N, C-alpha and C positions, 0 to 999 in steps of 0.2 A: 659592535655588532657587525662583524665581518664574516661573510660566509664564502667558503671556497667552492666554486662551481666548476668542476673540470668537465669539458665537453669533448666530443670527438673531432676537434679541430686542431690546428697547429698551435693554438695558444690556450691558456687558461683564462678564467674570468674571476676577478675578485670583485664582489659586489658589496657596497655599503648602503646606507640609508638613502643617500642622494647622489651617488656616483657609481660608475662601474669602471674597473681598470682591466681592459683586455691585455693579457700578457703575451708578448711575442718574445722570441729569443734568437740568438745568432745562429742556432742550428736550423731555423726555419726562416731564411732571409727573404721571404716573400709572403704575401697573403693569398690564401686559396680562395676559390669561389665561395665555398661554404663560410669561410671567415668573413668575407665581404657582405654576404647576405645576412649573417648573424649580427654584424656590427651595424648594418643599416637598420635592422629591426630594433636593436638595442638603443640606438640613438633617438628613436621615437619615444622611448619610455624613460630614459635615464641619461644623466650627463656622462658621456664617454670620454675618458682620459687615457690615451694609449701609453703603455709602459713597455720598455724593453728589459727583459730579465737576463741574468747571466752576462751582463755587459762587460765583465772582466775577461771574457774569453776572446776578445778581439782588441786590435789597436785603435787608437783614437781616430785616425783618418778613416778607417773602415767603418767605425761606429757612426761618424758624421755622414758618410755615404748611405749607410743603412737607415739612419733617421730621415734623411731627405727622400729616400726611396719610399719609406712607409708613408710619409706625409703626401708625397706625390700620388701614390696609389689611392689614398683616402680621398684626396681632392678630385682625382680623375673619375672616381666612382660616386662623387657627390655624397660622401658620408660625413655627416656633421659631427665634429668632435668639440668638446667644451673649450671655449676660449676664456681664459681668465680675464675679468673685466679691467679695462684701463680707463674708461670714461668716468667722469666725476660722479654722475648719478648712480651708476651701479656700484662704484667703489664706496659711496656713502652707505648704500644698502649693506655692503659687506662689513662696514664698520658699525652697524647698528647695535651690536652687543657691547661695543666699547663706549657706552654712553657717558662714562666717567672722564673721557678725555676733555681737557679744558679747551675753551674756544680758540685761544691763540695758538694751540698746538694742533687743532683739528685739521686745518688746511695742510699743514706739514705732513700729518698722518695720511691724508688723502693722496698727496703727491708721492709719499713713500710707498704706499700700497700699490698705486698705479705703476710706479717704476718696478717694483718687485714682480708684479703680475706680467709686465712686459717681458721681463727676463725669463719668467716661467713659460710664457708662450713661445719664446724662442728656443727653450729647452725641450719642448714637446716633440716627440715622445720621450718621456723620462727614461734614462738609462740607469738601472739600479743594480745593486749587488746585495745579496742577502747572506747573513751568517749568524749562527747562534753562539759562536765561540768568541772569547775575549783573548786578545793577543797583547803581550807586554812589549812595548816599544823600547828603544835604546835609552830613552830618558826616564824609564820606569813607569810611564803612564800606560794603563790598560785600556784598550779600545776594542770595540767590536769590529772584527776584520776577518779576512781570509788569508791564510799564510801560503805562500808559494816558495819554491827554491830561490827565486830571484828577489823576494821581498814580500810585502803584505799589501792587501787592498783594503782600505778602511771604508766601512759602510757609511760613516758619518763625516767623511772628508769630501767636500765639494769638488776638489781637484781629481778625485777618483771616480765618483759617480754622482747621480742626481737625487739620491735618496733624501737628503736634507731638503732640497727644493720641493720634492713631492710631499714630504711630511708637512712642511710649512704651508704649502698650498691647500692641502686638504683639511688639516686639523686646526691651523691657527689663523690663516689669512682669509680664506674664502668659504668658511663654513656657512655663513648666512647667505652669501651670494649663490652658492649651490642650492641651498634650501629654497631661496626665492625663485630661482629658475625652475626648480622641480615643481613648485606649487603653481606659479603664475604662467609658465609656458608649457611645460611637458604635460602636467595634469590637465590644464585647460584644453590642450590639443586632444588629449585622450577623451575628455568629457565631451568635446564637440563631436568627435567621431562616433562616440556611443549614442549621442542624441540623434545624429544623422542616421545611424543604423536603426533607431526606433522611429525614424521619419518625424523627428521633432527638431525645432530650432532652439536657440538659446532663450528666446522669449516665449516659448510655448509652455506657459504655466497655467494653472487653474484646474478646473474639474477634469478636463480631458486628460491632462498629464497625470493627475492623481489616479484617474481610472486606469490608464495604461500601466502605471506603476503598480497598482493593486493587482491587475491581471498578471503581470509578470511575476509578482511576489507569490500569487496563488499558484501559478504554474511551477515555480521553484519549490514551493512547499509540497505540492502534490507529487512532484517528481522525486522528492526526497523522502516523504513520509508515506505515500500511498502504498508502495510495495509492502512496507512493514504493517500498515493498517490492514491490507487485504490478508496478509498472513495471520495477523492477530484474529481477524473476523473468522477466517477459515478454522483456526484452532478452536475458537469459542463455539462455532457451529458444530464442529466435530464432537466436542465434549457434550454439547446439548443432545446430539443424536445418540451418543453412547449412553448418557444418563437415562434418556427415555427408553432405550432398548433394555437397559438393566432393570428399570422400573417395570416394564412390560413383562420381562422374564420372571421377576419376583411375583407379579400379580398372577401370571399363568401358573406358576409353581404353587401358589396358595390355593388357586381354584382346583388344581389337580389333586392336591392333598385333601381338600374339602370333599371332592367327589369320591376319592378313595375311602375316606372315613364314612361317607354316606353309604357307599356300596357295602363296606364291612358291616355297618349297622343293619342294613336291610338283609344281608345274607344271614346274620345272626338271628334276626327276627324270624326269617322264613324257616330256618333250621329249628327254632324253638317250637313253631307251630306244627312242623312235621312230627316232632317227637310226641306231641300230644295225640 
């Protein structure tokens, strides 16, 4: 479930269920003010993991300088990016889905994940290369890569880019850690801010909170359905008026016909008397 959200900034945003990947590239070697504001707001709601796209358009030394510049700008503006966990407690949470690991291997798994995450933290922002094409190498192996006159850049070669590290971090190693932080930190901060906006605290439960919640629900329902209800009532009222007017016209028409018949009858009776 990945949605591509392109904005009017110098980077794109790829958003997943529990993370956002702001994409910068070598053609925009700095962060604009709008970028910084957007990232600061995103960091309050989702785990932000910066990524450098089109990293094959520069040399390794320039790429390292660009990475350091991006991290320096983010830190100087106090924008929080996601740090892959290296402490034992959080790593254990990230291993929660691997419940089948035997006890004597569990400690080794924790150490391995912590080491891997430390390497990933040092690689942030991830420099990636994308390609939909498969290229045949000299040994006959087909790999996903970009072909240039001087050679090829392999997408899944860690010596060429950080795509494998990024995939490992998001899909294999830290899925549960990302989910835990989303639920326990980001959502709780959002919930606390919403409660403060309603002038309530975390412990303000009971009838008053239920009453306020009901009032808010009623307002939302009214704002959503009241215009349609008023339109429906006006249509019903208009039909009732039209029906009554039609009935009144039919009644008057019948009375007029009855009077005309009575007049005709009286005239005929008078004419008959005159002939006598």
